[in-house]
C-alpha positions, 0 to 999 in steps of 0.5 A, spaced: 593 913 591 593 912 599 588 907 601 586 907 608 582 902 612 575 904 616 570 900 620 563 901 618 556 898 621 551 896 616 544 893 616 544 886 616 540 885 610 544 890 606 550 886 608 547 880 605 545 884 598 552 886 598 555 879 599 550 877 593 553 882 589 560 880 590 558 872 589 555 874 582 561 877 581 558 884 580 564 887 585 570 883 586 569 884 594 565 888 599 571 893 599 571 895 592 563 895 592 563 900 598 568 904 595 565 905 588 558 906 591 561 912 595 565 915 589 558 915 585 554 918 591 560 923 592 560 925 584 552 925 584 552 930 590 557 934 586 553 935 580 547 936 584 551 942 587 552 945 580 545 944 579 543 948 585 548 954 583 546 954 576 539 955 579 541 961 582 542 964 575 538 970 573 535 966 566 533 973 563 540 976 564 543 970 562 539 970 555 541 977 554 548 975 555 548 969 550 544 974 545 549 980 545 552 981 539 546 977 535 544 981 530 542 980 523 537 976 519 538 968 520 537 967 512 544 970 512 547 964 516 550 958 512 546 952 511 548 946 515 
């Protein structure tokens, strides 16, 4: 993957926290810490988008679709 250099401006207290995490070897350097943080946030937003789309589904329609073809007595099902 091609890496690109960017410049960012951050609150000083946040930079001190970041530097402390590097000092404690939680991250190897500032750059890796920020990369991982941004990656995790983007992944979380992707999942949030999926949740929003799922919320648009009609639960009654989805239930009917899932139960389609579901007929018969449960006692005839094998035991697990």
